[in-house]
C-alpha positions as CSV (number, residue, x, y, z in Angstrom):
1,M,18.0,27.6,55.4
2,S,17.2,25.9,52.0
3,A,19.6,25.3,49.2
4,P,19.4,27.6,46.2
5,D,18.1,24.8,44.0
6,T,14.8,24.9,46.0
7,A,13.9,27.9,43.8
8,F,14.8,26.2,40.5
9,V,11.8,25.8,38.1
10,R,11.1,23.5,35.2
11,Q,9.8,24.9,32.0
12,F,7.7,22.8,29.5
13,K,6.9,23.7,25.9
14,D,3.2,24.4,25.4
15,Q,3.1,22.1,22.5
16,I,3.0,18.3,21.9
17,T,5.4,16.9,19.3
18,H,4.6,13.6,17.5
19,L,7.3,11.0,17.7
20,V,8.8,9.6,14.5
21,Q,6.3,7.6,12.5
22,Q,4.9,7.2,8.9
23,R,2.6,10.2,8.5
24,D,1.4,10.0,4.9
25,H,-0.4,7.5,2.7
26,R,2.7,6.3,0.8
27,L,0.8,4.2,-1.8
28,G,-1.9,6.9,-2.4
29,G,-2.5,7.4,-6.1
30,T,-0.8,4.1,-7.2
31,T,-4.1,2.1,-7.4
32,M,-7.6,2.5,-8.5
33,V,-9.9,4.0,-5.8
34,D,-13.6,3.4,-5.5
35,M,-15.4,5.8,-3.2
36,D,-18.9,4.6,-4.1
37,F,-19.1,1.5,-1.9
38,K,-22.3,0.4,-0.2
39,G,-23.4,-2.9,1.3
40,E,-21.5,-5.9,2.8
41,M,-19.7,-6.7,-0.5
42,K,-19.0,-5.0,-3.8
43,S,-18.2,-6.9,-7.0
44,Y,-16.3,-5.7,-10.1
45,D,-17.1,-7.4,-13.4
46,Q,-14.3,-8.0,-15.8
47,L,-14.2,-9.1,-19.5
48,G,-11.3,-11.0,-21.1
49,S,-9.8,-10.4,-24.5
50,I,-11.9,-11.2,-27.6
51,D,-10.2,-12.5,-30.8
52,M,-11.2,-12.2,-34.4
53,V,-12.2,-15.3,-36.4
54,E,-11.2,-15.6,-40.1
55,I,-14.0,-16.4,-42.6
56,L,-12.7,-18.9,-45.1
57,G,-15.7,-19.5,-47.4
58,R,-18.8,-18.0,-48.9
59,Y,-22.1,-18.0,-46.9
60,Q,-20.2,-19.4,-43.8
61,D,-22.1,-19.4,-40.6
62,T,-21.4,-16.5,-38.4
63,P,-19.1,-17.7,-35.6
64,I,-20.4,-17.2,-32.1
65,Q,-17.9,-16.5,-29.4
66,N,-18.5,-16.9,-25.7
67,P,-17.0,-13.9,-23.9
68,N,-14.8,-14.5,-20.9
69,H,-16.6,-12.9,-18.0
70,Q,-14.9,-12.8,-14.6
71,R,-15.6,-11.0,-11.3
72,R,-13.6,-9.8,-8.3
73,S,-15.2,-8.8,-5.0
74,V,-14.2,-7.0,-1.9
75,T,-15.6,-6.8,1.6
76,P,-15.1,-3.8,3.9
77,S,-13.3,-3.8,7.2
78,F,-14.1,-1.2,9.9
79,F,-11.2,0.4,11.8
80,V,-11.5,2.8,14.8
81,S,-9.2,4.7,17.2
82,S,-10.6,6.2,20.3
83,T,-8.9,8.1,23.1
84,L,-10.4,9.6,26.3
85,E,-9.1,12.8,28.0
86,D,-10.1,12.5,31.6
87,P,-11.3,15.9,33.1
88,K,-8.9,15.5,36.1
89,D,-6.0,14.8,33.7
90,A,-6.9,17.8,31.6
91,L,-6.5,20.1,34.7
92,Q,-3.0,18.8,35.2
93,M,-1.8,19.2,31.7
94,L,-0.1,22.3,30.3
95,V,-1.5,21.8,26.8
96,D,-4.8,20.5,25.4
97,P,-3.9,17.1,23.7
98,K,-7.1,16.7,21.7
99,S,-5.7,18.3,18.5
100,P,-2.5,16.2,18.6
101,Y,-4.6,13.1,19.3
102,M,-6.7,13.8,16.2
103,E,-3.6,14.4,14.1
104,G,-2.1,11.2,15.3
105,K,-5.2,9.3,14.3
106,R,-5.2,10.8,10.8
107,M,-1.7,9.5,10.4
108,A,-2.9,6.1,11.6
109,V,-5.6,6.1,8.9
110,N,-2.9,6.7,6.3
111,R,-0.9,3.8,7.5
112,K,-3.9,1.6,7.6
113,K,-4.7,2.3,4.0
114,D,-1.2,1.2,3.0
115,D,-1.6,-1.9,5.1
116,V,-4.9,-2.9,3.4
117,L,-3.3,-2.4,0.0
118,I,-0.2,-4.4,0.8
119,A,-2.2,-7.2,2.2
120,A,-4.3,-7.4,-1.0
121,M,-1.2,-7.4,-3.2
122,G,-0.1,-10.9,-2.4
123,G,-3.2,-12.2,-0.6
124,S,-6.1,-14.2,-1.8
125,A,-8.6,-12.3,-4.0
126,L,-12.4,-13.0,-3.8
127,T,-13.7,-14.3,-7.1
128,G,-16.7,-16.0,-8.6
129,K,-20.4,-15.1,-9.1
130,L,-21.0,-14.7,-5.4
131,G,-17.5,-13.7,-4.3
132,T,-17.2,-17.0,-2.4
133,S,-14.2,-18.4,-4.3
134,T,-10.6,-17.3,-3.8
135,Q,-7.7,-16.7,-6.2
136,A,-4.3,-17.2,-4.7
137,F,-1.4,-15.1,-6.0
138,A,0.0,-16.6,-9.2
139,A,3.3,-18.4,-9.1
140,A,4.1,-17.1,-12.5
141,S,4.0,-13.6,-11.1
142,Q,6.6,-14.3,-8.4
143,I,10.4,-13.7,-8.6
144,A,12.4,-15.9,-6.3
145,V,14.9,-14.5,-3.8
146,T,17.7,-16.3,-5.7
147,Y,16.8,-15.0,-9.1
148,G,19.8,-13.8,-11.1
149,S,22.3,-14.9,-8.4
150,G,22.5,-18.6,-8.8
151,A,21.7,-20.4,-5.6
152,S,22.4,-17.4,-3.4
153,N,19.8,-15.3,-1.8
154,S,20.0,-11.7,-2.9
155,G,18.3,-8.3,-2.2
156,M,16.9,-6.0,-4.8
157,T,19.0,-6.4,-7.9
158,K,19.0,-5.0,-11.4
159,A,18.2,-8.5,-12.7
160,K,15.0,-8.7,-10.6
161,V,13.8,-5.2,-11.6
162,L,14.3,-6.1,-15.3
163,R,12.6,-9.4,-14.8
164,A,9.6,-7.6,-13.2
165,K,9.5,-5.3,-16.2
166,K,9.7,-8.2,-18.6
167,L,6.8,-10.1,-16.9
168,L,4.6,-7.0,-17.0
169,D,5.5,-6.3,-20.6
170,G,4.8,-9.9,-21.5
171,N,1.4,-9.7,-19.9
172,E,0.6,-6.6,-22.0
173,A,0.4,-4.3,-18.9
174,D,0.0,-0.6,-19.9
175,D,3.3,1.2,-19.9
176,G,2.0,4.1,-17.9
177,D,1.3,4.3,-14.2
178,R,3.7,1.6,-13.3
179,H,4.9,1.5,-9.6
180,A,7.4,-0.3,-7.4
181,G,7.2,-0.6,-3.6
182,A,10.1,-1.5,-1.3
183,T,11.6,-0.8,2.1
184,S,14.7,1.2,2.9
185,N,16.8,-2.0,2.7
186,Q,15.9,-2.4,-1.0
187,F,16.5,1.3,-1.7
188,E,20.0,0.8,-0.2
189,D,20.5,-2.1,-2.7
190,L,19.4,0.1,-5.6
191,L,21.6,3.0,-4.7
192,N,24.6,0.5,-4.9
193,I,23.7,-0.3,-8.5
194,T,25.8,1.8,-10.9
195,E,23.0,2.4,-13.4
196,V,20.7,3.9,-10.7
197,V,23.2,6.5,-9.4
198,S,25.0,7.3,-12.7
199,S,23.9,10.3,-14.5
200,D,24.7,8.4,-17.7
201,Y,21.7,6.1,-17.0
202,N,19.4,8.1,-14.7
203,T,18.5,11.5,-13.5
204,V,20.9,13.4,-11.2
205,K,18.3,13.3,-8.4
206,A,19.6,9.9,-7.2
207,L,23.1,11.2,-6.9
208,V,22.2,14.5,-5.2
209,E,19.4,13.5,-2.9
210,G,20.1,9.8,-2.4
211,S,16.5,9.1,-3.4
212,I,15.0,7.3,-6.4
213,N,11.9,8.7,-8.1
214,S,11.7,6.6,-11.2
215,W,13.8,3.8,-12.8
216,V,13.2,1.3,-15.6
217,G,9.7,2.7,-16.1
218,F,8.6,2.4,-12.5
219,K,7.8,5.1,-10.0
220,W,9.4,4.0,-6.7
221,H,7.7,4.2,-3.3
222,R,9.3,3.5,0.0
223,S,7.3,2.0,2.8
224,E,8.7,0.0,5.8
225,R,5.3,-1.8,6.0
226,F,5.9,-4.3,3.2
227,L,5.6,-7.8,4.7
228,T,8.0,-10.7,4.9
229,N,7.4,-14.4,4.1
230,G,8.0,-17.4,6.2
231,S,11.7,-17.2,5.4
232,S,12.0,-13.6,6.5
233,H,12.5,-12.4,2.9
234,R,10.9,-9.1,2.2
235,L,8.1,-9.2,-0.4
236,C,8.3,-6.2,-2.7
237,Y,5.9,-5.5,-5.5
238,F,5.9,-4.1,-9.0
239,W,2.5,-3.2,-10.4
240,Q,0.4,-1.3,-12.9
241,K,-2.3,1.0,-11.4
242,N,-5.2,-1.2,-12.6
243,A,-3.8,-4.1,-10.6
244,L,-5.5,-3.1,-7.3
245,T,-8.7,-1.3,-6.2
246,L,-9.0,0.5,-2.8
247,S,-12.7,0.5,-2.0
248,V,-13.6,3.1,0.5
249,Q,-17.0,2.6,2.1
250,K,-16.4,5.4,4.7
251,D,-13.4,7.7,4.5
252,A,-11.7,8.9,7.6
253,Q,-14.1,10.6,9.9
254,G,-13.2,12.0,13.3
255,S,-15.1,13.7,16.1
256,V,-14.4,15.2,19.5
257,D,-17.3,14.7,21.9
258,K,-18.0,14.8,25.6
259,R,-18.9,11.4,27.1
260,V,-21.6,11.7,29.7
261,D,-21.1,8.1,30.7
262,K,-17.4,8.8,31.4
263,N,-17.7,11.7,33.8
264,M,-17.8,14.2,30.9
265,A,-14.4,13.0,29.6
266,W,-13.6,14.2,26.1
267,Q,-13.5,11.4,23.5
268,V,-11.3,11.8,20.4
269,Y,-12.6,9.4,17.9
270,M,-11.6,8.4,14.3
271,C,-13.0,5.7,12.0
272,V,-12.5,4.5,8.5
273,C,-14.1,1.6,6.6
274,L,-12.4,0.2,3.5
275,G,-11.1,-2.9,1.7
276,S,-9.0,-3.8,-1.2
277,V,-8.8,-6.5,-3.8
278,R,-6.2,-7.5,-6.4
279,M,-8.0,-7.2,-9.8
280,Q,-5.5,-9.0,-12.0
281,E,-2.5,-11.2,-11.1
282,E,-1.0,-10.4,-14.5
283,L,-0.6,-6.7,-13.5
284,I,1.4,-7.2,-10.3
285,I,4.8,-8.9,-9.7
286,E,6.0,-10.1,-6.3
287,V,9.8,-10.0,-5.7
288,A,11.4,-11.7,-2.7
289,C,14.4,-9.9,-1.3
290,A,17.0,-11.0,1.3
291,E,17.9,-8.3,3.8
292,S,21.2,-7.9,5.6
């Protein structure tokens, strides 16, 4: 005679739940976006400032000024994600995973867009007539990890935020569309600053929700994908929207098709082709932050 547990059954929910991950495009809307991208490279022409010349005498020759023309270029990168659903596996599954697979790939595209933008923030930018020269990130646009704290390394501080604002102001960056990007570590630093959480200095949202929308003229964006340098200091950025361009040659495109060459397995496929370039060093500030 069998024990009662022989008749026990297991029940499974007929739905697949995605594990925790970044789902959205956190830096979407913070940069310029170019959807008209064809060819192996695209260049963006730029023009420097033009000054006025004073005329000091009668019948003076008209002064001729040579305009300062510059160019930034971007090359696209092609990213794909492909998953196969074997016919035999499908027979043994309670739910059809194709839709969750596709949703997961869309989230992957969102993260990849952020990664491409973050890499362009502090990376080398293609310059020159043919886009064969490179422009490294300017030292004048970097704020050291020790800034405002003597010789000690520090996280995100009020002094660093104000310094970033000063540098952008000094470079004549537009006041509007200013953004700041950091990880949860720097947000913790900020929420320990009196001026951030005090209703005397800021909106009540930081107090009630523990989140920061805007402060010191910057709209704040949290992403855990910001990179570290060789000293394991987090590199955070403050920028004006015109500092970067996201060039999209082919936006996210997915398909679900049967693969005849794979015994009629279903292939869930997603691709995206894009690139990014830093347009002006003067419009983006890099801040190094120590993390505890």
